[in-house]
N, CA, C and O atoms as CSV, one atom per row, in Angstrom:
chain,resi,resn,atom,element,x,y,z
A,1,UNK,N,N,53.068,184.964,56.642
A,1,UNK,CA,C,52.596,184.878,58.009
A,1,UNK,C,C,53.470,185.792,58.860
A,1,UNK,O,O,54.698,185.759,58.768
A,2,UNK,N,N,52.827,186.601,59.683
A,2,UNK,CA,C,53.557,187.501,60.560
A,2,UNK,C,C,54.077,186.764,61.810
A,2,UNK,O,O,53.620,185.667,62.130
A,3,UNK,N,N,54.999,187.363,62.476
A,3,UNK,CA,C,55.544,186.784,63.687
A,3,UNK,C,C,54.444,186.606,64.731
A,3,UNK,O,O,54.399,185.589,65.422
A,4,UNK,N,N,53.560,187.594,64.843
A,4,UNK,CA,C,52.430,187.501,65.775
A,4,UNK,C,C,51.551,186.313,65.450
A,4,UNK,O,O,51.147,185.574,66.348
A,5,UNK,N,N,51.247,186.120,64.171
A,5,UNK,CA,C,50.414,184.991,63.757
A,5,UNK,C,C,51.107,183.673,64.074
A,5,UNK,O,O,50.470,182.727,64.538
A,6,UNK,N,N,52.402,183.611,63.826
A,6,UNK,CA,C,53.176,182.413,64.132
A,6,UNK,C,C,53.093,182.087,65.633
A,6,UNK,O,O,52.899,180.930,66.006
A,7,UNK,N,N,53.237,183.096,66.480
A,7,UNK,CA,C,53.199,182.873,67.915
A,7,UNK,C,C,51.806,182.488,68.393
A,7,UNK,O,O,51.657,181.664,69.295
A,8,UNK,N,N,50.779,183.092,67.777
A,8,UNK,CA,C,49.389,182.766,68.161
A,8,UNK,C,C,49.078,181.309,67.940
A,8,UNK,O,O,48.248,180.746,68.655
A,9,UNK,N,N,49.716,180.675,66.973
A,9,UNK,CA,C,49.446,179.279,66.661
A,9,UNK,C,C,50.245,178.314,67.562
A,9,UNK,O,O,50.003,177.107,67.547
A,10,UNK,N,N,51.165,178.837,68.319
A,10,UNK,CA,C,51.991,178.005,69.198
A,10,UNK,C,C,51.162,177.543,70.387
A,10,UNK,O,O,50.470,178.356,71.000
A,11,UNK,N,N,51.213,176.272,70.724
A,11,UNK,CA,C,50.411,175.700,71.780
A,11,UNK,C,C,51.140,175.590,73.143
A,11,UNK,O,O,50.499,175.425,74.182
A,12,UNK,N,N,52.471,175.684,73.123
A,12,UNK,CA,C,53.226,175.534,74.374
A,12,UNK,C,C,53.991,176.814,74.700
A,12,UNK,O,O,54.272,177.642,73.833
A,13,UNK,N,N,54.308,176.938,75.963
A,13,UNK,CA,C,55.019,178.126,76.459
A,13,UNK,C,C,56.404,178.239,75.803
A,13,UNK,O,O,57.026,177.239,75.445
A,14,UNK,N,N,56.858,179.473,75.662
A,14,UNK,CA,C,58.171,179.755,75.111
A,14,UNK,C,C,59.210,179.813,76.229
A,14,UNK,O,O,58.901,180.247,77.338
A,15,UNK,N,N,60.421,179.384,75.950
A,15,UNK,CA,C,61.515,179.507,76.903
A,15,UNK,C,C,62.273,180.815,76.642
A,15,UNK,O,O,62.043,181.503,75.648
A,16,UNK,N,N,63.163,181.124,77.546
A,16,UNK,CA,C,63.996,182.303,77.405
A,16,UNK,C,C,64.797,182.231,76.105
A,16,UNK,O,O,64.863,183.210,75.362
A,17,UNK,N,N,65.395,181.097,75.835
A,17,UNK,CA,C,66.219,180.966,74.642
A,17,UNK,C,C,65.394,181.108,73.375
A,17,UNK,O,O,65.874,181.669,72.390
A,18,UNK,N,N,64.176,180.617,73.377
A,18,UNK,CA,C,63.309,180.737,72.194
A,18,UNK,C,C,62.902,182.211,71.979
A,18,UNK,O,O,62.894,182.694,70.847
A,19,UNK,N,N,62.575,182.900,73.044
A,19,UNK,CA,C,62.231,184.313,72.936
A,19,UNK,C,C,63.433,185.121,72.456
A,19,UNK,O,O,63.290,186.018,71.625
A,20,UNK,N,N,64.607,184.807,72.974
A,20,UNK,CA,C,65.828,185.498,72.543
A,20,UNK,C,C,66.054,185.287,71.056
A,20,UNK,O,O,66.414,186.229,70.349
A,21,UNK,N,N,65.851,184.084,70.573
A,21,UNK,CA,C,66.029,183.805,69.150
A,21,UNK,C,C,64.976,184.529,68.313
A,21,UNK,O,O,65.305,185.109,67.278
A,22,UNK,N,N,63.726,184.504,68.744
A,22,UNK,CA,C,62.645,185.169,68.013
A,22,UNK,C,C,62.901,186.659,67.881
A,22,UNK,O,O,62.716,187.243,66.813
A,23,UNK,N,N,63.329,187.269,68.981
A,23,UNK,CA,C,63.568,188.722,69.012
A,23,UNK,C,C,64.952,189.124,68.565
A,23,UNK,O,O,65.240,190.312,68.419
A,24,UNK,N,N,65.821,188.139,68.345
A,24,UNK,CA,C,67.187,188.391,67.936
A,24,UNK,C,C,67.934,189.261,68.953
A,24,UNK,O,O,68.613,190.227,68.604
A,25,UNK,N,N,67.780,188.874,70.222
A,25,UNK,CA,C,68.468,189.549,71.320
A,25,UNK,C,C,69.109,188.456,72.199
A,25,UNK,O,O,68.870,187.266,71.993
A,26,UNK,N,N,69.909,188.871,73.161
A,26,UNK,CA,C,70.553,187.917,74.029
A,26,UNK,C,C,69.568,187.374,75.081
A,26,UNK,O,O,68.553,188.000,75.386
A,27,UNK,N,N,69.892,186.210,75.615
A,27,UNK,CA,C,69.082,185.654,76.704
A,27,UNK,C,C,69.129,186.599,77.916
A,27,UNK,O,O,68.131,186.780,78.612
A,28,UNK,N,N,70.273,187.178,78.147
A,28,UNK,CA,C,70.410,188.129,79.251
A,28,UNK,C,C,69.415,189.293,79.113
A,28,UNK,O,O,68.815,189.722,80.099
A,29,UNK,N,N,69.250,189.790,77.901
A,29,UNK,CA,C,68.325,190.887,77.649
A,29,UNK,C,C,66.879,190.402,77.889
A,29,UNK,O,O,66.062,191.151,78.423
A,30,UNK,N,N,66.566,189.176,77.504
A,30,UNK,CA,C,65.234,188.627,77.744
A,30,UNK,C,C,64.944,188.572,79.249
A,30,UNK,O,O,63.866,188.963,79.696
A,31,UNK,N,N,65.921,188.082,80.022
A,31,UNK,CA,C,65.758,188.063,81.472
A,31,UNK,C,C,65.499,189.450,82.034
A,31,UNK,O,O,64.651,189.637,82.906
A,32,UNK,N,N,66.250,190.423,81.515
A,32,UNK,CA,C,66.093,191.794,81.977
A,32,UNK,C,C,64.704,192.335,81.648
A,32,UNK,O,O,64.065,192.942,82.507
A,33,UNK,N,N,64.221,192.125,80.409
A,33,UNK,CA,C,62.892,192.578,80.024
A,33,UNK,C,C,61.818,191.930,80.879
A,33,UNK,O,O,60.856,192.589,81.273
A,34,UNK,N,N,61.972,190.643,81.171
A,34,UNK,CA,C,60.989,189.921,81.994
A,34,UNK,C,C,61.018,190.442,83.438
A,34,UNK,O,O,59.962,190.650,84.035
A,35,UNK,N,N,62.209,190.655,84.003
A,35,UNK,CA,C,62.289,191.132,85.383
A,35,UNK,C,C,61.742,192.542,85.565
A,35,UNK,O,O,61.284,192.906,86.648
A,36,UNK,N,N,61.793,193.321,84.510
A,36,UNK,CA,C,61.243,194.684,84.543
A,36,UNK,C,C,59.754,194.729,84.132
A,36,UNK,O,O,59.156,195.800,84.034
A,37,UNK,N,N,59.185,193.551,83.899
A,37,UNK,CA,C,57.784,193.434,83.453
A,37,UNK,C,C,57.512,194.156,82.153
A,37,UNK,O,O,56.398,194.624,81.917
A,38,UNK,N,N,58.527,194.248,81.307
A,38,UNK,CA,C,58.368,194.877,79.990
A,38,UNK,C,C,57.762,193.875,79.031
A,38,UNK,O,O,56.904,194.233,78.225
A,39,UNK,N,N,58.188,192.639,79.101
A,39,UNK,CA,C,57.617,191.577,78.270
A,39,UNK,C,C,56.851,190.643,79.218
A,39,UNK,O,O,57.356,190.288,80.283
A,40,UNK,N,N,55.643,190.252,78.831
A,40,UNK,CA,C,54.846,189.402,79.723
A,40,UNK,C,C,55.479,188.007,79.906
A,40,UNK,O,O,55.869,187.350,78.941
A,41,UNK,N,N,55.563,187.590,81.160
A,41,UNK,CA,C,56.190,186.286,81.459
A,41,UNK,C,C,55.570,185.726,82.726
A,41,UNK,O,O,54.819,186.406,83.425
A,42,UNK,N,N,55.896,184.484,83.004
A,42,UNK,CA,C,55.453,183.839,84.246
A,42,UNK,C,C,56.516,182.827,84.678
A,42,UNK,O,O,57.370,182.425,83.888
A,43,UNK,N,N,56.444,182.438,85.914
A,43,UNK,CA,C,57.425,181.484,86.477
A,43,UNK,C,C,56.800,180.112,86.626
A,43,UNK,O,O,55.637,179.960,86.999
A,44,UNK,N,N,57.625,179.115,86.317
A,44,UNK,CA,C,57.302,177.718,86.585
A,44,UNK,C,C,58.484,177.226,87.421
A,44,UNK,O,O,59.550,176.902,86.898
A,45,UNK,N,N,58.261,177.183,88.727
A,45,UNK,CA,C,59.386,176.886,89.633
A,45,UNK,C,C,60.408,178.010,89.535
A,45,UNK,O,O,60.078,179.171,89.776
A,46,UNK,N,N,61.612,177.685,89.191
A,46,UNK,CA,C,62.657,178.710,89.063
A,46,UNK,C,C,62.869,179.133,87.602
A,46,UNK,O,O,63.748,179.943,87.310
A,47,UNK,N,N,62.055,178.578,86.681
A,47,UNK,CA,C,62.194,178.903,85.265
A,47,UNK,C,C,61.216,180.002,84.853
A,47,UNK,O,O,60.127,180.124,85.414
A,48,UNK,N,N,61.614,180.782,83.884
A,48,UNK,CA,C,60.741,181.807,83.320
A,48,UNK,C,C,60.208,181.276,81.998
A,48,UNK,O,O,60.953,180.729,81.185
A,49,UNK,N,N,58.908,181.448,81.799
A,49,UNK,CA,C,58.271,181.045,80.558
A,49,UNK,C,C,57.430,182.199,80.040
A,49,UNK,O,O,57.117,183.146,80.762
A,50,UNK,N,N,57.070,182.086,78.748
A,50,UNK,CA,C,56.318,183.136,78.072
A,50,UNK,C,C,55.120,182.543,77.351
A,50,UNK,O,O,55.262,181.563,76.620
A,51,UNK,N,N,53.935,183.125,77.549
A,51,UNK,CA,C,52.753,182.690,76.839
A,51,UNK,C,C,52.838,183.247,75.428
A,51,UNK,O,O,52.901,184.463,75.250
A,52,UNK,N,N,52.839,182.365,74.405
A,52,UNK,CA,C,53.023,182.844,73.022
A,52,UNK,C,C,51.991,183.894,72.611
A,52,UNK,O,O,52.346,184.860,71.936
A,53,UNK,N,N,50.724,183.731,72.998
A,53,UNK,CA,C,49.717,184.706,72.573
A,53,UNK,C,C,49.944,186.052,73.243
A,53,UNK,O,O,49.682,187.090,72.636
A,54,UNK,N,N,50.433,186.057,74.504
A,54,UNK,CA,C,50.738,187.323,75.168
A,54,UNK,C,C,51.944,188.000,74.540
A,54,UNK,O,O,51.968,189.223,74.406
A,55,UNK,N,N,52.947,187.218,74.154
A,55,UNK,CA,C,54.119,187.761,73.475
A,55,UNK,C,C,53.710,188.327,72.130
A,55,UNK,O,O,54.189,189.389,71.731
A,56,UNK,N,N,52.824,187.625,71.421
A,56,UNK,CA,C,52.334,188.105,70.128
A,56,UNK,C,C,51.612,189.449,70.281
A,56,UNK,O,O,51.835,190.371,69.496
A,57,UNK,N,N,50.744,189.553,71.300
A,57,UNK,CA,C,50.023,190.797,71.552
A,57,UNK,C,C,50.986,191.919,71.926
A,57,UNK,O,O,50.814,193.060,71.499
A,58,UNK,N,N,52.007,191.588,72.732
A,58,UNK,CA,C,53.010,192.580,73.132
A,58,UNK,C,C,53.757,193.084,71.903
A,58,UNK,O,O,53.973,194.286,71.751
A,59,UNK,N,N,54.154,192.150,71.018
A,59,UNK,CA,C,54.882,192.535,69.806
A,59,UNK,C,C,54.019,193.443,68.915
A,59,UNK,O,O,54.510,194.437,68.380
A,60,UNK,N,N,52.753,193.100,68.761
A,60,UNK,CA,C,51.844,193.925,67.950
A,60,UNK,C,C,51.713,195.320,68.513
A,60,UNK,O,O,51.675,196.295,67.763
A,61,UNK,N,N,51.644,195.426,69.839
A,61,UNK,CA,C,51.542,196.718,70.484
A,61,UNK,C,C,52.808,197.525,70.270
A,61,UNK,O,O,52.742,198.734,70.048
A,62,UNK,N,N,53.950,196.878,70.331
A,62,UNK,CA,C,55.228,197.572,70.181
A,62,UNK,C,C,55.579,197.890,68.731
A,62,UNK,O,O,56.398,198.771,68.469
A,63,UNK,N,N,54.975,197.189,67.805
A,63,UNK,CA,C,55.312,197.329,66.377
A,63,UNK,C,C,54.610,198.544,65.815
A,63,UNK,O,O,53.571,198.418,65.167
A,64,UNK,N,N,55.157,199.701,66.051
A,64,UNK,CA,C,54.637,200.950,65.512
A,64,UNK,C,C,55.447,201.305,64.245
A,64,UNK,O,O,56.674,201.207,64.225
A,65,UNK,N,N,54.735,201.710,63.216
A,65,UNK,CA,C,55.469,202.116,62.012
A,65,UNK,C,C,56.370,203.306,62.308
A,65,UNK,O,O,55.994,204.210,63.053
A,66,UNK,N,N,57.563,203.299,61.719
A,66,UNK,CA,C,58.471,204.417,61.893
A,66,UNK,C,C,58.660,205.127,60.561
A,66,UNK,O,O,58.567,204.512,59.499
A,67,UNK,N,N,58.920,206.398,60.626
A,67,UNK,CA,C,59.145,207.193,59.436
A,67,UNK,C,C,60.651,207.345,59.239
A,67,UNK,O,O,61.365,207.781,60.141
A,68,UNK,N,N,61.104,206.993,58.091
A,68,UNK,CA,C,62.517,207.119,57.771
A,68,UNK,C,C,62.658,208.149,56.658
A,68,UNK,O,O,62.156,207.955,55.551
A,69,UNK,N,N,63.353,209.255,56.967
A,69,UNK,CA,C,63.538,210.286,55.969
A,69,UNK,C,C,64.912,210.100,55.319
A,69,UNK,O,O,65.845,209.634,55.973
A,70,UNK,N,N,65.039,210.449,54.074
A,70,UNK,CA,C,66.340,210.395,53.410
A,70,UNK,C,C,67.342,211.292,54.140
A,70,UNK,O,O,66.964,212.307,54.725
A,71,UNK,N,N,68.603,210.914,54.100
A,71,UNK,CA,C,69.650,211.666,54.816
A,71,UNK,C,C,69.717,213.124,54.367
A,71,UNK,O,O,69.912,214.003,55.206
A,72,UNK,N,N,69.561,213.413,53.064
A,72,UNK,CA,C,69.637,214.803,52.621
A,72,UNK,C,C,68.481,215.610,53.154
A,72,UNK,O,O,68.640,216.808,53.385
A,73,UNK,N,N,67.334,215.017,53.358
A,73,UNK,CA,C,66.185,215.772,53.932
A,73,UNK,C,C,66.440,216.097,55.400
A,73,UNK,O,O,66.037,217.158,55.877
A,74,UNK,N,N,67.114,215.185,56.128
A,74,UNK,CA,C,67.430,215.476,57.550
A,74,UNK,C,C,68.413,216.599,57.630
A,74,UNK,O,O,68.333,217.419,58.545
A,75,UNK,N,N,69.359,216.670,56.687
A,75,UNK,CA,C,70.336,217.756,56.715
A,75,UNK,C,C,69.691,219.106,56.464
A,75,UNK,O,O,70.101,220.104,57.057
A,76,UNK,N,N,68.693,219.157,55.600
A,76,UNK,CA,C,68.003,220.411,55.310
A,76,UNK,C,C,67.266,220.947,56.545
A,76,UNK,O,O,67.165,222.161,56.723
A,77,UNK,N,N,66.764,220.076,57.375
A,77,UNK,CA,C,66.017,220.516,58.566
A,77,UNK,C,C,66.916,220.892,59.703
A,77,UNK,O,O,66.488,221.601,60.614
A,78,UNK,N,N,68.143,220.445,59.685
A,78,UNK,CA,C,69.063,220.698,60.813
A,78,UNK,C,C,69.589,222.108,60.799
A,78,UNK,O,O,70.370,222.485,61.673
């Protein structure tokens, strides 16, 4: 099961600490991403919450395959 699938099945909003754990980043970084509208979020009073399906869609959008070349191939091109 992918992370996106896991989040799509979640029925309740995610907290800052849960998003930080899922993304393996600090809570401070989550607050920063939310304040810059980089990650979709909403406020409940003074708390920030995250819709799991919106976070799943955001992750899928950001999850672009990357190409990793062997180190010796990078040296040849330099």
